C-alpha angles and dihedrals in degrees: 000000000000116000122205132192119241091257091053093046096051101053101106118053115202109262109216111234117244118202119198135184116270097013117155124238090256091050088052090052091049088052089057095047094096095044130098135230117027094342093061091043096054088049089052090048091054091050092049096045091048091052091045094054094039090056090054090239118179098262122215118190122198114198116191131149127046094305099140095050089048093056105262096117099101092047090060094042092050092049088054093046092051094049098253096120119057097170127023121197115183147155127269090238093060090050091050090057090042089058092046090054092045089060091057092256115136140220112221134218107246134151137267087218097078145110104264093190089056089048089053090054089049089050093240121141119212131214101183100290097351120097123205121185113234092225090067087074091061089063089041091054092050090050093049094048090053091049092050092051091057092061096067123184099325121112114240136178123245089253091053088048091053090049089049090053091048091052088055095054120094097191107100090199090064120116092219095044091049092047091050092048092048094043091239113152118236115202121195105175095176096043092136087065091076144057087274089060092046091051090048091053092049091049091051091059089074106015143040117265120164117187116166108216093196100045094090094062098082092045097052093040089053089052090050091048092053096038119130114225089331119222134186132204108193122195104198115329131246122106097346092054094047094044091053094046097043091050091057091043094073094053132074089255137082131197112275093190128034131171125176126190108194145136094210121104129218101237096093094052094239118146095234090065098032112121122244087236087062088055088060089065088061094047092245095116116038122245091244097041122131105236142159138173118213112202103208143093106299091216085069102036099042095058091044092049095048095043094051095045093047088053091052093046090051090052090048090052093051091049090050091051091051090050091049092053098040 
């Protein structure tokens, strides 16, 4: 535990937030900069993410939780398209819902206050307050079977499989299609823990499908080894967070930037709530790294974070243009 003298502890008075009409998202974040609790942390996260992207750091993005069903899909796709994600690690479930959306099939705003037995009889699946019709999965299954059949007898990695899926998606707003177009690798180490995995197993009962679960390791570790001032933005935790951190662990490098948006707490010892300071003890996050964990719903904090940082990057770009022409 770090001990501070009274003089050291009383250096930063709380700056009361002032909210005005017509202020931008970035102005709102600046107004929170001198506040405590979650307000101060989201302001710290914006500062760190802005520095991370401004320094052209190799940017790792961990996507866990039900972010695509909740409406965060386009945010991630646009970050990839604009060069702000170099490596995406995600869950199979998010990619299932990504595929559903890519086929023009929608998730619907529902309510958590509902009769789930009645929903079952109506063939509607619920994700908290999101409704998803069961019949969407019929179209999803047909799409997946066609994608599997295109692979043939060759052995591919999970990353190559995700790229293959992306190349078979027409929707340009798709995360996987955008990643394939931008040559951004998408890793999904627990892909079998999803409807994609279930469909793959069903396909394999009658056909050949060879996906090497370990083949991605060398590729992502090589990226980690060559990474420049590596940074990670982690939405939730789970498998994506661990996969990103463990891949860096076996190199000579450590993360120089780390931001986690989560609602989990560290007391149970689970990775999703583990602090980024704890990651320093493993040598995953460097001793001098800029890091922050924001404990809040990521469907609130991710849009705020991205909007504020995009605003700052746009201002930086305009300033650079003025300097170039002065």
